[in-house]
N, C-alpha and C positions, 0 to 999 in steps of 0.2 A: 443324590449328592455324591460327591467324590472326595475321598481323603487321600492326601499324598503323604506317605511316611518316609522321613529322611533320618537315618541314624547319623548323628554328628558327634564325633569324639576323637580324641587324640591330641596331637600337638597343635600349636596355634594355626598353622596353615589349613588343617582340616576344619577348624572352626570357621575360618574366613571363607573357605570354599563352601561350607554348609550354609553360611549366610547368603552367598550368591545364589545357591540352589533355592533357598526359601524365597528370596526376593523375586526370582524368575517365575516361580509358581504364582506369587501374588500378582505380578504384572501381566501374566499371559494366560490367566484362567480365573475362574471364580471358585476354585476348589479350596477346601480347608487344608492347611498344612500342619502336619504333626512333626515337629522337630524333637527327636528323642535323644537324650543325652545321658551319660553315666552320672552317678551321684556326684554332686559337687561341681560339675562343669556347667558353664553358661555360654550362650551365644547371643551376640547383640543383634537383635532383629527388631523391626518396627513393632510397636504395639498395634495390633490389628485383631479384630474379632475372629478373623480366619486363621490366625496363628496360634497354635497350641504347643506350649513347651512342656514336655513330659520328661521325667527322670526314671531311669531303670532302678530296680531294687539293687541294693549292695550285692556284689558278686564275689565268689571266692577268688583268690589270686589267680592271675593268668597262668594257665598250664601249658599252652602252646600258642604259636604265632597265628593260628587260624582263629583264635578266640575273638579277635576284634572284628572279623568278618561274620562269624557265626552269631554275633550279637545282633545282627540284623533281624533275626527271628524273634529275639526278645523285644526288640523295638517294635516289630510288627504286632506282637502280642499286646504290648502296651497301647498301641494305636487302636487296635480292634476293641480293646476294653473301654476306650474313651469315646467311641462314636458308634452310630448304627448305619453308617453310609453303605450304599449298595456296591459301590466300586472303590477299589483300593489300588493305588499306585505305590510301588516301592521304588524309590528313586535314590540312586547313589548321591553322596554329598558332593561329588565332583562332576555332576551333570546339571544342565540348565535347560529350562524351556526357552525356546527362541521363536516361537510362533504361537498364535492364539489357539488354545485348545479348549473345547467344550465337552461336556459329558456325552453329548450325542456322537462326537468324534470317537470317543473311547468305546462306546457301545458298538458303533459301526466297525471299529477295528477288530473287536472280539468276534463279531459275526457268528454269534450263537455259542461260542466256546466259553469256557470258564476262566481260561488263562491266555495271556498273549506275551510273547517275548520275541526279540530280534535274534536271528541266527547269525553267529559270527562264523563266516565262511573261510577266513584266512587270517594271517598276520602279515601286514604289508611289509615287503622286503624279504619275505620267505616264500617257500613253495608249499606251505601248509595247506591242506585240503580237508574236506570232511572226513576222508579216510584216516588222516593223521589224528584228527580230533577224536574220532571213534576209538582209535588205539589208546589215546591218552585217557579217555573216559573209562575204557575197559581196565587198563592197567592201574589206574589210580582211584578214580571216583568209586567204581563198583568194588574194587578191592577193599576199600575202607568201609563203605556204607553197607554193602550186602555182598560179601565175598562169594556166596553161592549163587548169585543171580546170573542169568544168561543175558549178555549184551544184545541190543537190538541189531537188526541188519542195517547195512549201510544206507539203503534207500529210505528207511523210515527215521534214521537217527538225525537229530539236530543238536548242534552244539550251541545252546542258547546262552546269551550273555545276560547277566543279572543286573546290569546298570539301570535298566528300566523294565519293571515287571508290572504288568497290568492284570488284575484279576477280580472276579466277583467275590464279594465278601466271604461267602461260605467256603469257597475253594481256598482262599487265602488263609482262613482260619484252620482248615483241615491240614494244609501244608505246614503251617506254623506249629500246630500241636504235634504232628508226626515228627517234624524235624527236631524240635526241642527234646522230645522223648528219646529219639535216637542219639542225639548229641550227648545226652546225659548218661548214656550207658557206661558202666564202669569199664575202665581200661581203654577207652577209645581215644587214641592220640591225635587223630585227624592229620596225620602225616604219613605218606607212603614214600619211602626214600627221602628225597629232598623236596617233594611236592606236598604242599599243604592242601587239605580238603576243606573247602569253605562253603559259603551259602550257595554259590553257583553250582557246585557239585550236587548238593541236595536237590536243588530245583531241576537240574538235568536228570537226576535219577527219577524224580517224581514224573516228569514229562516224557521220558524215554522208556522207562521200565514199568512203573506202577500204573500210570494213567496216560498212555501215549495219545489218546484221542482228545485229551482235555485242553491241549495248548495249540493255539494257532500261531503260525510264523508271521510275525508282524513285518511290514515293509521297513527298509533300512532307515527311513527318516524318523522312526521312533527311538532310535539309539545309534546316532551317527558319531563315529569316532575315527580319528586319523590312523589308528592302529589296525583297523580292519576294513576301512572304506577308502577307495581312491578319491582324489580331488576333494579333500576335506578343507573347509566346510562347503558342502554343496547347497545350492539354492533349494529351498523346499524342505529342509530339515525342520523337524519339530522339537527334537531334543538333541542337544550336543553333549557328548560324553567325553570328558577330558581325562580319561583313564591314564594312569601312569604305571600300569603293571605292578600294582601293590606297593609302589615306592612312595606314594603320597604326593599331594600337590605341592609344586614349588612356586616361586614368585611369578614365573612366566605363565604357569597354569592359571593362577589367580587373576592375572591381567587379562588373559584370553577369556576367561569366564565372565569377567566384569564387562569387557568390551562387547562380547557377543550378546549379553543380556541387554546392555544399554542400547546397542545398535538396533536390536530387534524392537525394543520399547519405543525408540524414536521413529522407526519405520511404521509401527502400528499407530502412533499418534498422528503422523502425517496422513496416513491412509484414512484414519477416522475423521480428521479435519476435512479432507477432500470429499468424503462421503457426505458429511454434514453440509458442506457448501453446496454440493450438487443437489441435495434434498431441498435446501432452501431456494435454490434457483428454480428447480422444477415446480416447487409450490407457488412461487411468485409468478411464474410463466403462465400458470393456469388462470 
């Protein structure tokens, strides 16, 4: 079985985006969905045996702006406590499934690895490259998480995006436990200069420095976004990520998420109907 963990919190648009993410998983998979919210917040999603609404324990007042991103590890901890599924997907609340996905697709994508993420190779409209991302990782991520660590070489480094994280249960539990313990160290501000250090930085440190053989680089279609992929949206995408560089979803983002989800649902229904008709025709022809 597969569990999809989605942290949903913040202002109204985050809640609406999270609802679209939940609906997309229901429509395009048979996975269980764990929508994790802060105490007191609610999201309006259909009653369904596959939807599990969980609430985080009360937290101390927010100390820094990275807090709302680092809460993903607390959400993942809650999700893991509530199920025994073998595969876990951590999905951003501004991402939607737009193609049918089965457990066997995920196992195939991992190809024997314990983790899988898509590499972000650039930022559209800039000349950013892996070399620039490695410099950022070295000057900010490592500087906060493990200042004495040695950065990887350019050939092995990958700047993974955390909008879609696929992992085996045990590995996700290990990451979660390690990240939460590190985050809670006294005096850690999770900001270097004006750059905040969030969940993506922790995942990158795990996969680039601690356990570089653990993570497979997934194809683009598992985390397709207009900010790092040309010709968005491309045919064949499985997950569309409507990232807005930490600014939060706006009305246009919500519209695009809804349209993408519904368009994919309609296409699947038509394809299923055609397959059913063909099956009946072939049966009668015999």
